[in-house]
LOPATOR-16361 format. One line per 5 residues: number of its first residue (from 1); their letters; for each residue x, y, z of C-alpha. Coordinates in Angstrom, 2 decimals, always signed. Each point is the difference from the previous one (the first is absolute). Layout:
! residues N
NUM = a = X,Y,Z ~ ... $
//
This chain:
! residues 88
1 = xxxxx = +237.92,+48.84,-50.12 ~ +2.22,-1.26,+2.90 ~ -3.69,-0.56,+1.70 ~ -1.10,-1.46,-2.66 ~ +2.43,-2.71,+0.21 $
6 = xxxxx = -0.29,-0.46,+3.71 ~ -3.79,-0.44,-0.36 ~ +0.14,-2.20,-3.25 ~ +2.99,-2.27,+2.36 ~ -2.54,+0.23,+3.06 $
11 = xxxxx = -2.83,-1.42,-2.00 ~ +1.96,-2.96,-1.71 ~ +1.17,-1.00,+3.53 ~ -3.60,+0.13,+1.25 ~ -1.14,-2.03,-2.53 $
16 = xxxxx = +2.42,-2.53,-0.30 ~ +0.00,-0.33,+3.97 ~ -3.91,-0.17,-0.24 ~ +0.47,-2.80,-2.64 ~ +2.47,-2.21,+1.88 $
21 = xxxxx = -1.90,+0.29,+3.31 ~ -3.44,-1.06,-1.53 ~ +1.66,-2.90,-2.79 ~ +2.00,-1.11,+3.04 ~ -3.17,-0.19,+2.39 $
26 = xxxxx = -2.16,-1.69,-2.86 ~ +2.77,-2.54,-0.67 ~ +0.02,-0.80,+3.63 ~ -3.63,-0.27,+0.52 ~ -0.60,-1.70,-3.08 $
31 = xxxxx = +3.19,-2.49,+0.16 ~ +1.08,+1.43,-3.47 ~ +4.01,+0.34,-0.25 ~ -0.14,+1.88,-3.12 ~ -1.93,+2.86,+1.39 $
36 = xxxxx = +2.42,+0.09,+2.84 ~ +2.99,-0.47,-2.55 ~ -1.77,+3.37,-1.51 ~ -0.19,+1.60,+3.14 ~ +3.63,-0.28,+0.44 $
41 = xxxxx = +0.61,+1.22,-3.30 ~ -1.98,+3.27,+0.81 ~ +1.91,+0.19,+3.41 ~ +3.35,-0.27,-2.17 ~ -1.62,+3.00,-2.26 $
46 = xxxxx = -0.32,+2.25,+3.11 ~ +3.70,-0.62,+0.96 ~ +1.21,+0.96,-3.69 ~ -2.19,+3.04,-0.39 ~ +1.27,+1.18,+3.12 $
51 = xxxxx = +3.55,-0.84,-0.96 ~ +0.01,+1.72,-3.43 ~ -2.05,+2.96,+1.57 ~ +2.85,+0.75,+2.16 ~ +2.66,-0.75,-2.57 $
56 = xxxxx = -2.32,+2.63,-2.56 ~ +0.25,+2.56,+3.21 ~ +3.50,-0.24,+0.92 ~ +1.25,+0.30,-4.15 ~ -2.25,+3.10,-0.32 $
61 = xxxxx = +1.46,+1.60,+3.33 ~ +3.90,-1.05,-1.67 ~ -1.04,+1.72,-3.02 ~ -1.06,+3.01,+1.73 ~ +2.79,+0.49,+1.79 $
66 = xxxxx = +2.43,-0.53,-3.30 ~ -2.51,+2.82,-1.71 ~ +0.80,+2.26,+3.14 ~ +3.75,-0.75,+0.04 ~ -0.11,+0.74,-3.91 $
71 = xxxxx = -1.90,+3.44,+0.45 ~ +2.89,+0.86,+2.75 ~ +2.82,-0.86,-2.95 ~ -1.85,+2.18,-2.31 ~ -0.56,+2.91,+2.31 $
76 = xxxxx = +4.06,-0.34,+0.88 ~ +0.89,-0.06,-3.71 ~ -2.20,+3.13,-0.95 ~ +1.42,+1.72,+3.07 ~ +3.34,-0.58,-1.13 $
81 = xxxxx = -0.41,+0.79,-3.86 ~ -1.75,+3.37,+1.58 ~ +3.13,+0.62,+2.29 ~ +2.08,-0.31,-3.26 ~ -2.04,+1.80,-1.82 $
86 = xxx = -0.86,-2.74,-2.54 ~ -3.70,+0.46,-0.07 ~ -0.66,+0.38,-3.94 $
//
């Protein structure tokens, strides 16, 4: 699943970057400011997708850490109950 999110993000960034480049070039070549603006919007979209992906990955890492900490706490509670012979 982690590879799928990376592939999807890479595809989105690639398509947006290509759109930004082609729209910007077409706008400059044909003297159409609207196309240049569309290219700029796509370029901003590239940045936003990358920032959102990095935030998503950081959140997943935090969740993995929290899950690992919870497992350790559960194991310590089980060990304590086992030592006190309270494992009903």
